[in-house]
TORVOMAR-727478 format. One record per atom (N, C-alpha, C): residue in one letter; x, y, z. Coordinates in steps of 0.05 Angstrom, whole numbers, padded with zeros to 5 digits, always signed. Each point is the difference from the previous one (the first is absolute). Layout:
AXYZ ...
// end
This chain:
M+01415+02204+02109 M+00017-00020+00008 M-00006-00034-00025 A+00033-00015-00001 A-00003-00007-00018 A-00012-00033+00010 G-00006-00019-00022 G-00021-00033+00007 G+00025+00001-00001 Q-00007-00038+00005 Q+00015-00014+00007 Q+00026-00010-00022 V-00004+00003-00023 V+00006-00007-00029 V+00021+00022-00005 Q-00007+00021+00006 Q+00017+00026-00001 Q+00018-00002+00020 Q-00001-00015+00023 Q+00024+00009+00017 Q+00016-00031-00003 E-00015-00016-00015 E+00019-00025-00009 E+00016+00012-00017 M-00013+00013-00017 M+00030-00002-00026 M+00014+00027+00010 E-00001+00013+00025 E+00021+00011+00001 E+00027-00015+00018 A-00019-00013+00020 A+00017-00009+00010 A+00016-00017-00015 L-00007-00023-00024 L+00015-00012-00018 L+00013+00010-00017 L-00001+00028-00011 L+00018+00017-00017 L+00024+00001+00014 T-00012+00024+00023 T+00026+00006+00023 T+00017-00023+00003 E-00007-00021+00016 E+00023-00025-00005 E+00007-00011-00021 A-00004-00004-00018 A+00003-00003-00031 A+00032+00022-00004 F-00010+00023-00004 F+00014+00013-00006 F+00017+00027+00013 E-00011+00007+00026 E+00009+00029+00006 E-00001+00019-00003 P-00020+00013-00010 P-00010+00021-00015 P+00007+00023+00014 T+00018+00022-00022 T+00005+00031+00002 T-00027+00009+00012 R-00026-00011-00030 R-00025+00018+00009 R-00018-00031-00012 L-00021-00002+00012 L-00021-00012-00003 L-00025+00009+00004 E-00025-00006-00011 E-00028+00010-00001 E-00010-00021-00014 V-00023-00011+00010 V-00020-00011-00007 V-00026+00006+00003 I-00014+00007-00020 I-00009+00026-00001 I-00032-00021-00012 N-00022+00007+00017 N-00030-00022-00005 N-00004+00015-00023 D-00007-00011-00019 D-00015+00012-00025 D-00035+00001-00003 S-00005-00038+00017 S-00026-00013-00004 S-00026+00020+00002 A-00002+00024+00017 A-00023+00021-00006 A-00011+00006-00037 K+00036+00008+00003 K-00008-00001-00034 K-00015-00016-00018 H+00005-00022+00011 H-00012-00017-00023 H-00032-00022+00007 H-00006+00017+00019 H-00018-00014+00019 H-00022-00009-00030 G-00016-00022+00015 G-00020-00008-00018 G+00013-00010-00043 H+00038+00006+00001 H+00006-00020-00026 H+00003-00024+00000 A+00011-00003-00023 A+00018-00028+00006 A+00015-00006+00027 G-00008-00023+00005 G+00030-00003+00015 G-00007+00018+00040 D-00009+00011-00001 D-00021+00009+00025 D-00012-00023+00019 D+00011-00008+00011 D-00014-00025+00020 D-00011+00021+00021 G+00002+00017+00006 G-00022+00001+00025 G+00025+00014+00024 S+00024-00011+00002 S+00024+00000+00019 S-00003+00026+00015 G+00002+00013-00026 G+00001+00032-00003 G+00041+00000+00002 E+00007-00028-00010 E+00032-00004+00001 E+00005-00014-00022 S-00013+00017-00034 S+00005-00022-00024 S+00029+00016-00018 H+00001+00021+00005 H+00013+00017-00017 H+00030+00014+00014 F+00017+00006-00001 F+00028+00008+00007 F+00014+00011-00016 T+00018+00030-00001 T+00022+00008-00009 T+00017-00011+00024 I+00021-00013-00012 I+00026+00009+00015 I+00015+00014-00007 V+00021+00026+00025 V+00022+00010-00027 V+00027-00011+00021 I+00015-00006-00010 I+00023-00010+00018 I+00034+00005-00009 E+00004+00014+00021 E+00026+00005-00008 E+00026-00018+00013 A+00018-00010-00017 A+00020-00024+00021 A+00019+00001-00016 A+00021+00000+00019 A+00032-00016-00018 A-00009-00022-00025 A-00005-00023+00018 A+00000-00019-00018 A-00016+00000-00026 F-00004+00021-00013 F-00021+00007-00028 F+00025+00009-00015 A+00026+00004+00018 A+00019+00021-00027 A+00010-00015-00017 E-00003+00000-00022 E+00008-00014-00035 E-00020-00022-00001 K-00021+00012+00008 K-00027-00031-00013 K-00018+00017-00016 S-00006-00018-00024 S-00016+00017-00014 S-00029-00001+00016 R-00022+00014-00009 R-00029+00001+00016 R-00009-00019-00001 L+00000-00024-00023 L-00008-00024+00005 L+00006-00008+00028 E+00031-00005-00003 E+00005-00012+00029 E+00001+00008+00026 R-00009+00026+00005 R-00005+00011+00023 R-00030-00010+00000 Q-00019+00009-00021 Q-00027-00016+00013 Q+00005-00023+00010 R+00015-00021-00019 R+00002-00030+00006 R+00005-00002+00037 M+00022+00010-00008 M+00008-00003+00044 M-00017+00011+00009 V-00019+00026+00000 V-00024+00005+00012 V-00020-00019+00003 N-00006-00006-00025 N-00016-00024-00001 N+00004-00025+00023 K+00032-00020-00003 K+00010-00020+00014 K-00007+00014+00020 A+00011+00018+00020 A-00005+00005+00018 A-00019+00001+00016 L-00021+00008-00008 L-00027+00010+00000 L-00019-00035+00009 G+00012-00013-00019 G-00018-00043+00008 G-00017+00013-00020 D-00025-00019+00021 D-00017-00004-00022 D-00017+00026+00013 I+00003+00012+00008 I-00029+00026+00003 I+00011+00023-00021 P+00012-00005-00034 P-00007+00009-00025 P-00018-00017-00012 G-00021+00002-00013 G-00017-00017-00022 G-00019-00025+00020 K+00011-00002+00024 K-00027-00006+00020 K-00022+00008+00024 R+00024+00017+00004 R-00016+00007+00029 R+00002+00041-00011 V+00005+00001-00017 V+00000+00031-00008 V+00004+00001-00037 H-00016+00014-00002 H-00012-00017-00034 H+00019+00029-00016 A+00014+00022+00009 A+00014+00018-00023 A+00024+00008+00023 L+00015+00002-00016 L+00020+00015+00017 L+00023+00023-00019 A-00001+00019+00012 A+00020+00020-00027 A+00016+00011+00008 I+00035-00018-00002 I+00023+00002+00014 I+00013+00021-00018 Q+00024+00021+00024 Q+00012+00010-00014 Q+00018+00003+00022 A+00020-00032-00027 A+00029+00005+00030 A+00021+00015-00017 S+00019+00017+00020 S+00023+00021-00014 S+00022-00021+00021 A+00025+00015-00010 A+00031-00003+00019 A-00005+00033+00009 P+00012+00005+00024 P+00010+00021+00004 P+00017+00018-00018 T+00000+00020-00003 T+00011+00014-00011 T+00031+00016+00018 P+00029+00001-00011 P+00023-00008+00011 P-00006+00044+00014 
// end
């Protein structure tokens, strides 16, 4: 079952981008005891998102768009995010 932060990220990204694909993967268990592990079980995530909004955007622009949509989550409530953002292929 997804935790509160994971569910919030999924909702924010769905609202912002109406993605054709969205996976928010909790990688926190892989980082247990490492820097940034706050014991919450929701400190490290991978986001795989595909949305039309990313068409003709650079990788950096896509990552900035995702971070902006997530508000205060990156860096404050989540230690690390790996973002794989792409546009649908025709």
